[in-house]
Steps between C-alpha positions, in 0.01 A plus 500: 500500500420249222675548168181581309409769754846653468455505121164680532656745744784579263278514192162642610370508141498120490189483720267707275640327191432161656148604598429619147624169366258320732218724374594404144493129586157539662373678188630216280299253709194724473551528124499121466185456712311794351569384146279200567233726653490722191488196269228337709699180554715330762855589406644197684275267303589664170872479568543163671194289412412609148866584421380803307821636348321798347364603840849478646655709220233769539549503878878515458458806277297666775765421761776649281282804431453557873876468555566769238241732655642445850848590376361842407316534833812413701687794343246758619610722792462338843244621751578662836482180703544128437132429574382773262744377236371142523137613485584721200687223318226244571228737380684581180575132442132411535408788269754376243361146523147626439610738225683225311194274525259774385733599214516141376120502498499825301740357246284187471190708433656727236795302367365144509127565468436218251589219740454410866848501649393352834333198345791451261754491784287267712478269195880494482566746216872578537495776240241700693691441823824632351329812364319557832828478692674734256221755533534496879876552483469777241246680718725471805792646301281803423402528865863483612597768247228732628609454861858578402382803304289643783766433764233512770123467523256773596130563454577745219698235311233227514273638222803553275627150570155350434466684170845401378442142606173491305686635196765231541235226491361667187845487338528128575160445341606712202808282459273195495283660231808566286614139539146387415506704182838351403378149573179553299695641206733199483233236566217589260283664764590261784458609861789535743268455796354182352854370442573556871171334586610197297824483703733620223810512718753656259261792441453535875875485564565781252207699637645476852830643382322799345288564811803492730693729266209744495477504880874553535495799266195661665681458831755761387241754379543742791873476550590776252237735642524540881170499686384854576191516729454870419441425130292180486365546146842567350647209693224270381541609138876449518457150643258410220729646233803307620295178524386535138847597382654201678247258348557648153874460543447145627293414193746641249809349662329163545414486132857597407655246736268223387583577136873478569512209744231291332598581144366253240249364756130553446427560864119524485467185290737305724326605821133509400473228238785261580488529882871577522552569870868578458435785258218623724729509805771680304258755358360580844851511648613752238212733596582464870872554430424829323275608787770412754760710316257793474440473875871505576567797269214700651631419847843640408341815351290560811792483741 
């Protein structure tokens, strides 16, 4: 018997794991091709002929988002047979791919309604591409958190999941509105969306850090309140409460950490008026660092 067959015989779980990995690879290929379909362009031409860096960054964000969502799908309970498990995984992967795409559209309509993101990316706007990729990854973090929270999927859980997911998109849009208000207050009525449309990369870099931090915190919303299918309204309310509490804690701790770490630095002036990319990266990293610590602490409490 060949060595690889002996390995599969001794470790029967390797076969379904390998098949799931192949499903993931196929979905990555589909994600690359379908991105061009949704944008109405030839993705190969954009990447290799036009050398559109913005298109590549946006596509890369979608690939990473799909990988995060698949990591949540792979942890769901296996089906009764290998065939059923592969069909189940493929179906959920396709659903995740569509859901991430639709959610990015929703965010564009409500969070970036003053500009045309698609045209900006096709014109090579790196700022819009970075924000678009960050939105996709943040949404996938929320999706992964919901899958971990539910533990399994059933028809009864789908409406609850859809409602919570819609709320999560609303929270990301709310975060954008707060950042818009802060930008307008420090720039004599200037527009954050117009700054992104003008390819203001430090502003986009900081914005990406905030979006990823927000998605990471929302991911943990259900971990302190186990999912109870017999009490859907209470479960839903608890998820929403913990999401708001986590975002409030993220905001307060981010302000405190920025005040301490970036003492004597006028962060908004450096980022928005002097195009200081280093300060922008550090500011966004501080928000993400706080979110990461909150996620780890909540994980320990939920064990």
